[in-house]
C-alpha positions as CSV (number, residue, x, y, z in Angstrom):
1,M,0.0,0.0,0.0
2,R,1.3,3.4,-0.9
3,I,0.2,6.7,0.8
4,I,1.1,10.1,-0.6
5,T,0.3,13.5,0.9
6,W,1.0,16.6,-1.1
7,N,0.2,20.3,-1.2
8,V,-0.2,20.7,-5.0
9,H,-0.1,24.5,-5.0
10,R,-3.6,25.0,-6.5
11,A,-3.0,22.7,-9.4
12,R,-5.7,22.7,-12.1
13,K,-6.6,20.0,-14.7
14,D,-3.8,20.7,-17.1
15,N,-1.0,20.8,-14.5
16,P,1.7,18.1,-14.8
17,V,1.3,17.4,-11.1
18,W,-1.4,14.8,-12.0
19,D,0.8,12.9,-14.4
20,F,3.6,12.7,-11.7
21,L,1.0,11.5,-9.1
22,L,-0.4,8.8,-11.4
23,R,3.1,7.5,-12.2
24,K,3.7,6.9,-8.5
25,E,0.7,4.5,-8.4
26,P,-0.6,5.4,-4.9
27,D,-3.4,3.6,-3.1
28,L,-4.3,6.6,-0.9
29,V,-3.7,10.3,-1.7
30,L,-4.4,13.2,0.6
31,L,-4.1,16.5,-1.1
32,Q,-4.0,20.1,0.0
33,E,-4.6,23.3,-2.2
34,V,-6.3,21.5,-5.0
35,G,-7.5,23.7,-7.8
36,C,-9.3,21.2,-10.1
37,M,-8.6,17.5,-10.8
38,P,-8.7,16.0,-14.3
39,S,-10.9,13.0,-15.2
40,R,-7.8,10.8,-15.7
41,V,-7.3,11.1,-12.0
42,T,-10.9,11.0,-10.7
43,D,-11.7,8.0,-13.0
44,N,-9.1,5.9,-11.3
45,F,-10.0,6.6,-7.7
46,D,-12.9,7.1,-5.4
47,Y,-12.5,10.7,-4.3
48,L,-13.8,13.4,-2.0
49,T,-13.0,17.1,-2.1
50,R,-14.1,19.9,0.2
51,P,-13.2,23.6,0.3
52,A,-10.3,24.4,2.6
53,I,-11.2,26.7,5.5
54,N,-9.1,29.6,6.6
55,E,-8.5,30.6,10.2
56,A,-11.6,32.8,10.2
57,G,-13.7,29.8,9.2
58,S,-14.4,31.0,5.7
59,P,-14.0,28.8,2.6
60,Q,-10.9,29.4,0.5
61,K,-10.7,29.2,-3.3
62,F,-9.0,25.8,-3.3
63,Q,-9.9,22.4,-1.9
64,T,-8.6,19.6,0.2
65,G,-9.0,16.2,-1.4
66,V,-8.8,12.4,-0.8
67,L,-8.3,9.8,-3.5
68,I,-8.5,6.2,-2.5
69,K,-8.1,2.6,-3.9
70,G,-8.9,-0.2,-1.6
71,K,-9.7,0.1,2.1
72,I,-7.6,1.3,5.1
73,G,-8.5,0.7,8.7
74,Y,-5.9,2.8,10.6
75,W,-5.6,6.5,11.5
76,V,-3.7,8.6,9.1
77,V,-3.3,12.4,9.8
78,V,-1.4,14.1,7.0
79,G,-0.9,17.4,5.2
80,D,0.5,20.8,5.1
81,F,0.6,21.7,8.8
82,N,2.6,25.0,8.3
83,S,4.5,23.8,11.4
84,S,8.1,22.8,11.8
85,E,10.4,22.7,14.8
86,T,12.8,24.9,12.8
87,F,10.4,27.8,13.3
88,D,10.8,27.6,17.1
89,R,13.0,30.2,18.8
90,E,14.3,27.4,21.1
91,W,15.3,25.2,18.2
92,Q,17.0,28.0,16.4
93,N,18.9,29.1,19.5
94,R,20.0,25.5,20.3
95,N,21.2,24.9,16.7
96,G,22.8,28.3,16.1
97,K,20.3,29.2,13.4
98,R,18.3,32.3,12.8
99,F,15.4,32.2,10.2
100,S,12.9,34.8,9.3
101,V,10.2,32.9,11.3
102,R,10.9,32.8,15.0
103,R,8.0,31.7,17.2
104,S,7.2,29.1,19.8
105,G,4.9,26.1,19.9
106,D,5.6,24.1,16.8
107,G,7.7,21.5,18.5
108,E,5.1,21.2,21.2
109,M,2.4,20.5,18.6
110,L,4.5,17.7,17.1
111,R,5.3,16.3,20.6
112,R,1.5,16.2,21.3
113,M,0.9,14.2,18.2
114,R,3.4,11.7,19.4
115,G,1.7,11.7,22.8
116,L,-1.6,10.9,21.1
117,G,-0.1,7.7,19.7
118,F,1.0,8.9,16.3
119,T,4.4,8.5,14.6
120,E,5.6,10.9,11.8
121,S,6.4,8.4,9.1
122,L,9.1,10.5,7.3
123,R,11.0,11.1,10.4
124,K,10.7,7.5,11.5
125,S,12.0,6.2,8.2
126,E,14.9,8.6,8.1
127,Q,16.0,8.0,11.8
128,D,14.4,11.3,13.0
129,P,16.2,14.2,11.2
130,I,14.1,17.1,9.9
131,I,13.5,16.5,6.2
132,P,12.7,19.8,4.5
133,T,9.6,19.7,2.3
134,F,9.0,23.4,1.5
135,R,10.7,25.9,-0.7
136,Q,10.4,29.5,0.5
137,S,10.0,32.4,-1.8
138,R,13.7,33.1,-1.7
139,G,14.4,29.6,-2.9
140,T,15.7,28.2,0.4
141,I,14.6,24.7,1.5
142,R,14.9,24.4,5.3
143,H,11.7,23.5,6.9
144,Q,9.5,20.3,7.2
145,I,6.0,21.8,7.3
146,D,4.4,18.8,5.6
147,H,3.8,15.7,7.7
148,L,2.5,12.1,7.5
149,F,1.4,10.9,10.9
150,V,0.1,7.3,11.3
151,S,-1.2,5.5,14.3
152,N,1.5,3.4,16.0
153,N,-0.2,0.1,15.1
154,L,0.5,1.0,11.4
155,I,4.2,1.5,12.0
156,P,5.2,-2.2,11.9
157,V,4.0,-2.4,8.3
158,L,5.8,0.8,7.2
159,E,8.2,-0.2,4.5
160,G,9.7,3.2,3.8
161,C,8.9,6.9,3.5
162,K,10.6,9.6,1.4
163,V,10.0,12.9,-0.3
164,G,9.5,13.3,-4.0
165,D,12.5,14.1,-6.2
166,E,13.5,17.7,-5.6
167,A,14.9,18.2,-9.1
168,T,11.6,17.1,-10.6
169,I,9.2,18.8,-8.2
170,L,10.9,22.1,-7.6
171,G,13.1,22.1,-10.7
172,K,10.0,21.9,-12.9
173,S,7.9,24.1,-10.7
174,L,5.2,21.4,-10.1
175,S,4.7,22.8,-6.6
176,D,6.6,24.6,-3.8
177,H,6.1,21.6,-1.6
178,L,7.6,18.1,-2.0
179,P,5.2,15.2,-1.7
180,I,5.7,12.7,1.1
181,I,5.4,9.1,-0.2
182,A,5.0,6.3,2.3
183,D,4.9,2.6,1.4
184,F,3.2,0.0,3.7
185,T,2.4,-3.7,3.4
186,E,-1.4,-4.1,3.0
187,P,-3.4,-3.9,6.2
188,Q,-6.9,-5.4,6.3
189,A,-9.8,-3.3,7.7
190,T,-12.7,-1.0,6.8
191,T,-12.6,2.7,6.3
192,H,-14.5,5.9,6.9
193,T,-13.3,9.5,6.3
194,Q,-13.3,12.8,8.0
195,H,-12.0,16.0,6.4
196,S,-10.5,19.3,7.3
197,E,-7.8,21.6,6.0
198,K,-5.4,18.9,7.3
199,S,-6.5,15.6,5.8
200,T,-7.6,12.9,8.3
201,W,-8.3,9.3,7.6
202,Q,-9.8,7.0,10.3
203,T,-11.5,3.7,11.0
């Protein structure tokens, strides 16, 4: 089973994002900032889209989407969280860094996810370094603001997790975010879905 989460930067039907996605042959795709999906995608998956909601509770001009093949019976919480430990003052001070964003609380949010029984698949697969997933407007790639959390009972069947090829995604301007691609051996269970600006999958 392959899970992909990706902020597709408001991609519309003619965007090469969709060809890249189909070539990866995912079983579950959780998308943020969807403009419009082409039929060659929607014909191959069961899908659900909803308008993303801003902090004021108003719908935005893009959508959050789920594409699925098969059935999954575990919690998956994924998406563009706009949150990375590298934004924290404490992390920057401890590591001798100073970025344009200096605030507190990002590391705490991620620690709370772990406390709720979730593991960040990319960090787990890469022995816990920060894996940058976002290119800032100045072109720097420093922060992991995209995450793929799964319930701990799914971790034993995690085969690997990585980001998409930087040269392809950023070099060809498919998006300013790298997709996270996780491979699992096939679990057996039933599925329902909930949806928000961050994509959530649950039994």
